[in-house]
C-alpha positions in Angstrom: -20.2 -31.0 -4.9 -17.2 -31.4 -7.2 -16.1 -27.9 -6.4 -16.1 -28.6 -2.7 -14.2 -31.9 -3.2 -11.5 -30.0 -5.2 -11.3 -27.3 -2.6 -10.8 -29.9 0.1 -7.8 -31.2 -1.7 -6.1 -27.8 -1.8 -3.1 -27.7 0.5 -1.4 -24.7 2.3 1.8 -23.4 0.8 5.1 -23.4 2.5 6.0 -20.0 3.9 9.2 -18.8 2.1 12.3 -18.5 4.2 14.1 -15.2 3.5 17.4 -16.9 4.2 16.9 -19.5 1.4 14.4 -17.9 -1.0 14.6 -14.7 -3.0 11.6 -13.0 -1.5 12.1 -9.6 -3.1 10.1 -9.3 -6.4 9.9 -9.8 -9.3 9.5 -13.5 -8.8 9.4 -15.5 -12.1 9.4 -18.9 -10.3 6.2 -18.3 -8.3 3.0 -20.0 -9.7 0.6 -17.1 -9.8 -3.1 -17.8 -9.4 -2.4 -21.5 -8.9 -5.7 -23.5 -8.6 -7.6 -20.3 -9.2 -10.5 -22.2 -10.9 -11.3 -23.7 -7.5 -11.8 -20.3 -6.0 -13.3 -17.9 -8.7 -13.3 -14.2 -7.9 -16.4 -13.1 -6.1 -17.4 -10.3 -8.4 -20.2 -8.7 -6.3 -18.8 -9.3 -2.8 -18.2 -6.0 -1.1 -17.8 -7.4 2.3 -14.4 -8.8 3.1 -13.7 -11.9 1.1 -10.6 -14.1 1.7 -11.1 -15.3 -1.9 -10.9 -11.8 -3.3 -8.1 -10.8 -1.0 -6.0 -13.7 -2.3 -6.8 -12.9 -5.9 -5.8 -9.3 -5.5 -2.7 -10.1 -3.4 -1.6 -12.4 -6.3 -2.3 -9.6 -8.8 -0.4 -7.0 -6.8 2.5 -9.5 -6.5 2.4 -10.2 -10.3 2.5 -6.5 -11.1 6.2 -6.5 -10.3 6.9 -8.9 -13.2 7.5 -8.2 -16.9 4.2 -7.5 -18.7 4.7 -10.3 -21.1 5.1 -12.8 -18.3 2.1 -11.2 -16.5 -0.1 -11.5 -19.6 0.5 -15.2 -19.8 -0.2 -15.7 -16.0 -3.5 -13.9 -16.4 -4.4 -15.9 -19.5 -3.8 -19.1 -17.5 -6.1 -17.8 -14.8 -8.9 -17.1 -17.3 -8.3 -13.4 -18.1 -7.7 -13.1 -21.8 -7.8 -9.3 -22.0 -4.6 -7.4 -21.0 -3.3 -3.8 -21.2 -0.1 -2.3 -19.8 0.7 1.3 -18.9 4.1 2.6 -18.0 5.4 6.0 -16.9 8.9 7.0 -15.8 8.5 5.1 -12.5 4.8 4.0 -12.6 3.5 0.7 -14.0 -0.1 -0.6 -14.1 -1.7 -3.7 -15.5 -5.3 -4.2 -16.5 -6.6 -7.7 -17.1 -10.2 -8.7 -17.8 -12.6 -11.5 -18.8 -16.3 -11.5 -19.4 -17.2 -11.0 -15.8 -14.4 -9.0 -14.1 -11.5 -6.6 -14.6 -8.5 -6.2 -12.3 -6.3 -3.0 -12.2 -3.1 -3.6 -10.4 -0.3 -1.1 -9.7 3.3 -2.0 -9.3 4.9 -1.2 -6.0 8.5 -0.5 -5.0 11.2 -2.7 -3.5 12.0 -2.4 0.2 15.2 -4.2 0.7 16.3 -2.8 4.1 15.5 -0.4 6.9 17.7 2.2 5.2 15.4 2.2 2.2 12.5 2.8 4.6 14.4 5.8 6.1 14.8 7.2 2.6 11.0 7.0 2.0 10.3 8.7 5.3 12.5 11.7 4.6 11.3 12.1 1.0 10.5 15.8 0.4 7.6 14.7 -1.9 5.7 13.6 1.2 4.3 17.2 1.5 0.5 17.3 0.9 -1.0 18.9 -2.1 -4.7 19.5 -3.1 -6.5 16.6 -4.7 -9.2 17.4 -7.3 -11.8 15.1 -5.8 -11.2 16.5 -2.3 -8.7 16.7 0.5 -4.9 16.7 0.4 -2.7 13.9 -0.7 1.0 12.9 -0.8 2.6 14.9 -3.6 5.0 12.1 -4.7 2.2 9.6 -5.0 0.0 11.9 -7.0 2.9 12.7 -9.3 3.3 9.0 -9.8 -0.3 8.5 -10.9 -0.2 11.5 -13.2 2.6 9.9 -15.2 0.2 7.5 -16.7 -3.2 9.2 -16.1 -3.7 12.0 -18.7 -4.0 12.0 -22.5 -6.1 10.2 -25.1 -4.0 7.1 -24.6 -3.7 7.5 -20.8 -5.0 5.3 -18.1 -8.0 7.6 -17.3 -9.3 7.5 -20.8 -8.9 3.7 -21.1 -10.6 3.0 -17.8 -13.5 5.4 -18.4 -14.2 4.0 -21.8 -13.9 0.5 -20.4 -16.5 1.2 -17.8 -18.8 2.8 -20.4 -18.5 -0.2 -22.7 -18.9 -2.8 -20.0 -21.1 -1.4 -17.3 -22.0 -4.8 -15.8 -18.4 -5.9 -15.5 -16.8 -5.5 -12.1 -13.7 -3.4 -11.8 -11.4 -4.1 -8.9 -8.3 -2.0 -8.2 -5.3 -3.2 -6.1 -1.7 -2.6 -5.3 1.1 -3.4 -2.9 3.3 -0.8 -1.2 3.6 2.3 -3.5 1.2 0.4 -5.8 -1.4 0.5 -3.1 -1.0 4.3 -2.8 -1.4 4.7 -6.5 -4.4 2.4 -6.5 -6.0 4.5 -3.8 -5.7 7.7 -5.9 -7.0 5.9 -8.9 -10.0 4.4 -7.1 -10.8 7.9 -5.7 -11.0 9.2 -9.2 -13.3 6.3 -10.4 -16.6 6.3 -8.5 -17.9 3.5 -10.7 -15.1 1.1 -9.7 -16.3 -1.9 -7.6 -13.7 -2.1 -4.9 -10.2 -1.5 -3.7 -7.7 -3.9 -1.9 -4.5 -2.5 -0.5 -1.5 -4.6 0.7 1.2 -3.0 2.9 0.2 0.4 1.6 1.4 3.7 3.0 -1.0 6.4 4.0 -2.0 8.6 1.1 -4.1 11.6 2.2 -5.8 13.5 5.0 -9.2 12.9 6.6 -11.1 14.7 3.8 -9.4 12.4 1.2 -10.2 9.3 3.3 -13.8 10.4 3.5 -14.1 10.0 -0.3 -14.1 6.2 0.4 -17.1 6.4 2.8 -19.7 3.7 1.9 -17.3 2.2 -0.8 -15.6 -1.2 -0.7 -12.1 -0.5 0.5 -10.0 -3.1 2.4 -6.6 -2.5 3.8 -4.4 -5.5 4.7 -1.3 -5.3 6.9 1.1 -8.2 7.6 2.9 -8.8 10.9 5.7 -6.2 11.4 5.4 -4.6 8.0 6.6 -1.0 8.5 5.2 0.7 5.4 1.6 1.1 6.6 3.0 3.3 9.4 4.2 6.0 6.9 4.1 8.9 6.3 4.8 9.5 9.9 2.6 11.7 12.1 5.3 12.8 14.6 5.3 16.6 15.1 8.2 17.4 12.7 6.4 15.5 9.9 2.8 15.7 10.8 0.9 16.1 7.5 -2.4 14.7 8.8 -2.4 11.5 6.7 -4.9 8.9 7.8 -5.5 5.2 7.1 -8.0 4.3 4.4 -10.8 1.8 4.4 -11.4 -1.2 6.8 -8.5 -3.2 8.0 -7.6 -6.9 8.1 -4.4 -7.8 9.9 -2.4 -10.9 8.9 -0.6 -12.3 11.9 2.9 -13.9 11.6 1.1 -17.2 12.0 -1.1 -16.4 9.0 -4.3 -15.9 11.0 -6.6 -13.0 10.1 -8.0 -10.5 12.5 -9.8 -7.2 12.3 -7.2 -5.1 14.2 -3.5 -4.9 14.9 -2.4 -7.0 17.9 -2.6 -5.4 21.3 0.7 -3.7 21.1 -0.1 0.0 20.5 1.8 1.9 17.8 -0.3 4.9 18.8 1.2 4.8 22.3 4.6 4.8 20.8 3.6 7.8 18.6 2.3 9.7 21.6 5.5 9.1 23.6 7.5 10.3 20.6 5.3 13.3 20.2 6.0 14.3 23.8 9.7 14.0 23.3 9.6 16.1 20.2 7.4 18.7 21.9 9.8 19.0 24.7 12.7 19.3 22.3 11.0 22.1 20.4 10.2 24.0 23.6 13.9 23.9 24.5 14.8 25.2 21.1 12.3 28.1 21.4 13.7 29.0 24.8 17.2 29.1 23.4 16.0 31.2 20.4 14.1 33.7 22.6 17.3 34.4 24.6 19.1 35.6 21.5 19.0 39.3 20.8 19.2 41.4 17.6 18.0 41.0 14.1 18.6 37.8 12.2 20.8 37.9 9.1 20.7 35.5 6.2 23.2 33.2 8.0 21.0 33.0 11.0 18.0 32.0 8.9 20.1 29.4 7.1 21.3 28.0 10.4 17.8 27.7 11.7 16.6 25.9 8.6 19.6 23.5 8.8 18.8 22.9 12.5 15.2 22.2 11.7 16.1 19.7 9.1 18.5 18.1 11.5 15.9 17.8 14.2 13.4 16.4 11.7 15.8 13.7 10.6 16.7 13.0 14.2 13.0 12.8 15.1 12.5 10.2 12.4 15.5 8.2 13.5 14.4 8.3 17.2 10.8 7.3 16.2 12.0 4.4 14.1 14.4 3.2 16.8 11.6 3.4 19.4 9.0 1.4 17.5 11.6 -1.0 16.2 12.8 -1.7 19.8 9.2 -2.1 21.0 7.6 -3.9 18.2 10.4 -5.3 15.9 9.7 -3.7 12.5 10.8 -6.1 9.8 11.2 -5.1 6.1 10.9 -8.8 5.1 7.3 -8.7 6.4 6.6 -6.1 3.7 7.3 -8.4 0.8 4.3 -9.2 -1.4 4.9 -12.9 -1.5 3.9 -13.2 2.2 0.6 -11.5 1.6 -0.1 -13.9 -1.3 1.0 -17.1 0.4 -0.6 -16.4 3.8 -3.9 -15.4 2.2 -3.9 -18.6 0.2 -3.3 -20.6 3.3 -6.1 -18.7 5.1 -8.3 -19.5 2.2 -7.7 -23.2 2.1 -7.8 -23.4 5.9 -11.2 -21.7 5.9 -12.6 -24.2 3.4 -11.0 -27.3 4.8 
């Protein structure tokens, strides 16, 4: 009864205005896990849980902060155990208490559309074989490997933790790049309880995604966040990457729904694919009219032309979906996932 009274007193949080609030993490002024005792983590809940989604959105947001700050935030939320791993560009935090453990991967900053373009044209997007099955984004896999191997690596720590505490739940989460790394980690840990992703890019092909079949995997997208749309599947960059898990969409208003709104990104992709196909046919026609053997210069020119067309295709694709749907880098920021899930939580229990 007292718990319900306390929950009824919880108020929605004000949505930060990007014009007046520094929304790009790390955020040392935000009160992480505020009023968490009123909404304890639902350890065994594998169906979608707004409570759990809020907890893991907070953890994914906190992962951007200094580990010393994060340790104190977790302790205030009732998680006394803490471990931090750091590679060249990869950071991951593990926090635990007597019931649960939370593994959260740090993401990357996305300050502008130009930063998005750099991600899209990253050569490390090429797929490579994944030991557990399928093919995955090379850059993401390299990121996980930075902290994974060795006696003091993340793999050893998590496996020993699961051995020593078989009844303790282990949840893995991450925002942006952190979500991609969390996906790979979860795929390697069949004993982990569940995975929550926030604004995560696609990680692998259908065979990789099938590794999550019958497991608890929830993917959340917010409004016009562009990152879940990458890597792209336009012809010039079609690596066959697929979405993982079951989706929950957070509308601009904060409401949750099971699918994206009625605007169809897939329609945009199809139209762009047709444009690219026509362009490639024209190129082939022009090439077939050329006679004689190719020299090294011809080959170089073809490679250069292909790269140019690839970049042009990316640019056209982004301009198209931006014009149709209004992509917004601000919508990718983790504070919006955390605040809007909190508001959905207190609204649900009001």
